[in-house]
LUMTOR-539561 format. One record per residue (C-alpha): residue in three letters; x negated, y, z. Coordinates in steps of 0.02 Angstrom, whole numbers, plus 50000, padded with zeros to 5 digits. Each point is the difference from the previous one (the first is absolute). Layout:
N
alaXYZ...
***
This chain:
302
met506255039749146lys499415005449797ser498185005250060ile499764984550134phe500324989649865gln498725009449865tyr498554997850145ile500394982850014arg499985000149781thr498485007950033tyr499224987150126ala500344986049926ala499465003349822ala498505007150051thr499414988550130asn498774984949965lys501354983950021val498594986950024leu499465010550142leu502035003250048leu500224980549982leu498264996950072val500495010050155thr501664995150019leu499404980349988phe498945009450157thr501175001850080ala501234987249998val498374988550075leu500095012050137val501784996050022tyr499744982449987cys498454996950107asn501095012450126tyr501794990150015his499014982549984tyr498635001550142his500815015050108met498675011349982asp501295015650111arg500354989050114gln498454992250031ile499015017150002gly501375009150126ala499844982250099met498075004750036asp499615003950178asn498745010849964leu500155019749922leu498615002549903leu500044984249922arg501865005149971phe499415012849906gly498674994049933ala501154983949897arg501125014349962tyr498525012349936ile499534982149876val501824998649927ser499905018149956leu498445000449957ala500244985249888ala501775007949898phe499125016249965ala498584996249945val499984983449903pro501355011949892tyr498635013349965leu498644986649960leu501344994149878thr500165020949937his497765001649998val500454981149888phe501175004649888thr500035018849960arg498274999050016lys499995016950109asp498195001550074leu501125003350178phe498734990150132ala498585012949919asp500705014950130pro499584998550175leu501525009850054phe501274986749904ile499104985750118val500025009850169leu502185003849946leu499974981849960ile499304993050163ile501005011850113ala501535000749945pro500574982350043ala499305004050170ile500935014350040phe501744988849955ala499314986750101leu499865008850140lys501735007049968met500644982750019glu499144995150135leu500055013150126ser501084998050153phe500505014550135asn500904993450178phe500235019450080phe500935001150156leu501555012349934ala501484989050108asp500054990850157glu501684990749941ala499014986149857ile501175004149884ala500055019349993asn498114996950000arg500014989049874tyr500745013349918trp499235014250023asn498284988149943arg501054996449842val500315021649957val498345003850041tyr499304986849904trp500165002549827pro499725018949992leu498314996450100leu499594989449848leu500445010949868leu498665015350098ile498464988149987thr500384991649830thr500305020249963ile498165003850074leu499214986549943ile500225005049808ala500075017550038cys498034996450038cys500034989649816trp501005015849905trp498735010450079arg498584992049919ala500814993149836gly502395005349970pro500785010149880lys499695016950047glu501845006449938ser500824989250134phe499714990450150tyr500424984449930gly501305001149924val501005011050126thr500675010549878thr501685005449916arg499245005349846asn500514991449848leu501374991150107his502184997849929ile500584988450137gly501504995649882pro499334982849947tyr499814998150177leu501414999450057ile500894991449850met498814986850050leu500734999150196ala501825001749929ile499624982549922met499584992250154val501365005750102pro501304985349948leu498534988450018ile499475004250155ala501815000650059ala500464983249962ala498104995150083ser500695007550138thr501544986550035gln498534987550017pro499624990950147asp498145001349945phe500005016949969leu500695004150152ala499124990750097ala498265012949935tyr500655015749995pro500605012350079lys498195001450052leu500515006250155arg500774983950044ala498294990550023val499355013650139ala501775000750100gly500844984649965ser501694998850072thr500175018750056thr499665008649844asp501715005349986leu500095009750159leu498565007549959pro500565021349967leu500105003649815trp498335010550023lys498884988550056lys500764989649838val499525015149892leu498205000350092phe499714982949961glu500565003849813leu498595013049978ser498494991750085tyr500444985949902gly500025006949847ser498265010550015asp499364983049988phe500545001049808phe499235014249975thr498394994550069ile500154982849867glu500605015549873leu498415008650037phe498934988549994phe500424990849886arg500595012749855gly499045013450044phe498364993550062leu499734982349900val500945006949847leu499365020050023ala498394997150062phe499344986749879val500745009849836arg498485010249988phe498934981549967ala501034988449910gly501765009249959lys501674991549987asp499044985050004ala499635005650193ile502054992650005leu499814978849977pro499025000850176met500835012550071ala501644988349979cys498654982750049phe499785007350164tyr501785006150037cys500704981249977thr498604992650135ile500855013750117his501814989949980phe499424982450033gly500895002650157lys501594997849918pro501064990449896leu499344995049852ala501195007449877glu499385015150098cys498334999749964ile500234994249804ser500805018249994ser498745008250079phe498964996949879phe500775006249850gly501265014750129gly497875005150016leu499485002749844leu501785009649959leu499675011750121gly498225001349940ile500325003249843val501015016950037val498915002850140tyr498515001249855his501075012249881thr501025008850135arg498375000650122ser501305002350121ile500694985650150phe501515009650045gly501014988949850gly499584982850046leu500505004450181ile501485004449965val500304986649932his498824989650135leu500705006250143gly501825003249931ile500074983549963ala499224994750181trp501505012950118met501234993149861met499714983550061glu499815005750191ile501955008649974gly500564980649940gly499244990450164tyr500905012650099leu501615002349912gly499954978149945gly499524995950190ser501485011750075val501184991149884
***
């Protein structure tokens, strides 16, 4: 844990405090606008796929580009003089807006619940494949050559991340006794409904592995692509725009979870910046998600 605290102290000491304050305030404005005007709900209600994609793109681009404009002003880094930076700045929000709006409906089983189950099992790995291919094109041109956007175990020490997960165990155990928690977890219940408990164990495990692949997509995109591809232009200042962008993908979640995602994004970005590996953040992110799933299964069986 000492190394992580040292990473945070180093980042706090070196970061422009005015920039940190302004990006935090800008993120707060975005959060207020979403929860006051229900932006995410209105985007989701749009009938046209292109309109939904366009709206997602505008929100994502604003969340990503405005912090970089502030960085340009307050750090005097001439970011926008580099055409490659501008291209990546425009492309990155488009990739994730596409990821958020892509949907598939394959015919995989005759029975409705079974077809829903298999579509969901296919959905998350397919999004991972598509996202990976798109950012791999960027990596070929502008990625860090020591690894594919942090997909490396070099400099990774899992001890601190296991301690973080251990701290979360009693909190998740307490939450798993609450009705609102059990209404959301496990995620399989939204697919299989009352038949969830009747499914064989291997189907539950397969679903959770598929669900877990989405967290790899998130870490690869936000901590890998949005930090490590932009470090060459902005250095440590690549972390703040990523955290602001990351916050916006939680607009459909409870307010407290959305707010905390900004600070969680900052922390994971700081770790990736120093270690150049996304696996520390993945351990924490995926570990918490699976513990919440387990809490949902156990809490629902009591």
